[in-house]
C-alpha positions in Angstrom: -28.7 -17.3 -34.0 -30.0 -20.5 -35.4 -28.5 -19.8 -38.8 -25.1 -19.0 -37.2 -24.8 -22.1 -35.1 -24.5 -25.9 -35.6 -26.2 -28.3 -33.3 -24.0 -31.0 -31.8 -24.8 -33.9 -29.4 -22.5 -35.0 -26.6 -22.7 -37.8 -24.1 -21.8 -37.0 -20.5 -21.5 -39.2 -17.4 -24.1 -38.9 -14.8 -21.8 -37.3 -12.3 -20.5 -34.6 -14.7 -24.1 -33.9 -15.7 -25.2 -33.7 -12.1 -22.4 -31.2 -11.3 -23.4 -29.1 -14.3 -27.0 -29.1 -13.0 -25.9 -28.1 -9.6 -24.0 -25.1 -11.0 -27.1 -24.1 -13.0 -29.3 -24.6 -9.9 -26.9 -22.4 -7.8 -27.1 -19.6 -10.5 -23.6 -19.8 -11.9 -25.1 -20.5 -15.4 -28.5 -20.0 -16.8 -28.8 -23.5 -18.2 -26.7 -26.5 -19.4 -26.1 -25.0 -22.8 -24.7 -21.8 -21.2 -22.3 -23.9 -19.1 -21.1 -26.0 -22.1 -20.6 -22.9 -24.4 -18.7 -21.2 -21.6 -16.5 -24.2 -21.1 -15.8 -24.5 -24.9 -15.0 -20.8 -25.2 -12.6 -21.1 -22.2 -10.7 -24.0 -23.9 -10.6 -22.2 -27.2 -9.2 -19.1 -25.6 -6.6 -21.2 -23.8 -5.5 -22.7 -27.1 -5.9 -19.6 -29.3 -2.3 -19.3 -30.2 -2.0 -22.9 -31.4 -5.2 -22.4 -33.5 -3.8 -19.2 -35.0 -0.5 -20.9 -35.9 -2.1 -24.0 -37.3 -4.5 -21.9 -39.5 -1.6 -20.0 -40.9 0.5 -23.1 -41.4 -2.2 -25.1 -43.1 -3.4 -22.0 -45.1 -7.0 -22.4 -43.9 -9.6 -19.8 -44.6 -10.9 -18.7 -41.2 -14.6 -18.0 -41.0 -17.2 -18.3 -43.8 -16.4 -19.2 -47.3 -19.3 -19.2 -49.8 -19.2 -20.5 -53.3 -21.8 -19.5 -55.8 -22.7 -21.0 -59.1 -21.1 -18.0 -60.8 -17.9 -18.5 -58.8 -17.6 -22.1 -59.9 -18.5 -21.4 -63.5 -15.6 -18.8 -63.6 -13.2 -21.4 -62.2 -14.4 -23.9 -64.8 -14.0 -21.3 -67.6 -10.5 -20.6 -66.5 -9.7 -24.4 -66.7 -8.8 -24.5 -63.0 -9.9 -26.4 -59.9 -10.2 -25.5 -56.3 -8.6 -27.0 -53.2 -10.9 -25.7 -50.5 -9.7 -25.5 -46.9 -11.9 -23.8 -44.4 -12.0 -23.6 -40.6 -15.5 -22.4 -39.9 -18.3 -22.7 -42.5 -18.0 -23.7 -46.1 -21.1 -23.1 -48.1 -21.9 -24.1 -51.7 -25.0 -22.4 -53.2 -28.1 -24.4 -53.7 -28.1 -23.8 -57.5 -24.7 -25.5 -57.9 -25.2 -28.7 -59.8 -23.3 -31.9 -58.7 -21.6 -31.9 -62.1 -20.3 -28.3 -61.7 -19.1 -29.1 -58.2 -17.2 -32.2 -59.4 -15.7 -30.3 -62.3 -14.4 -27.5 -60.2 -13.7 -28.8 -56.6 -10.6 -31.0 -56.5 -10.6 -31.4 -52.7 -12.5 -30.1 -49.7 -11.3 -29.9 -46.1 -13.7 -28.3 -43.7 -13.1 -28.0 -39.9 -16.5 -26.9 -38.8 -19.5 -27.3 -41.1 -20.3 -27.8 -44.7 -23.6 -26.5 -46.1 -24.4 -27.9 -49.5 -27.2 -29.8 -51.1 -27.3 -33.5 -50.5 -26.6 -34.1 -54.2 -23.5 -31.9 -54.1 -22.2 -33.6 -50.9 -22.7 -37.0 -52.5 -20.9 -35.9 -55.7 -18.0 -34.7 -53.7 -17.9 -37.5 -51.1 -14.6 -38.9 -52.4 -13.0 -35.5 -52.2 -14.1 -34.4 -48.8 -11.3 -34.9 -46.2 
């Protein structure tokens, strides 16, 4: 599951944290993480229709979008550029050079996580929104 998740850090007030610990202690949740994941999923389910409509309106790719060196070389050969918009995970292969990324990726909007080499991220820094 480690490859399918992204670690985040949150700050909670002492009272909120104490209430979570109480619910864990009473057996409602196995641990703090279980409580937080459940709370997040509940809120996402509550707002599922809004998310669905927004994804359609903004023409976002939902899920995983992976770009290989071959993909980007084909884009460059066609004389085109990409406007990447992803809700989920956008991944650029490790063998993609910073020059190839700059030549083929015009803009990058990622709601979620971007996995790319530090050099590619730096090369695209002014295009990431």
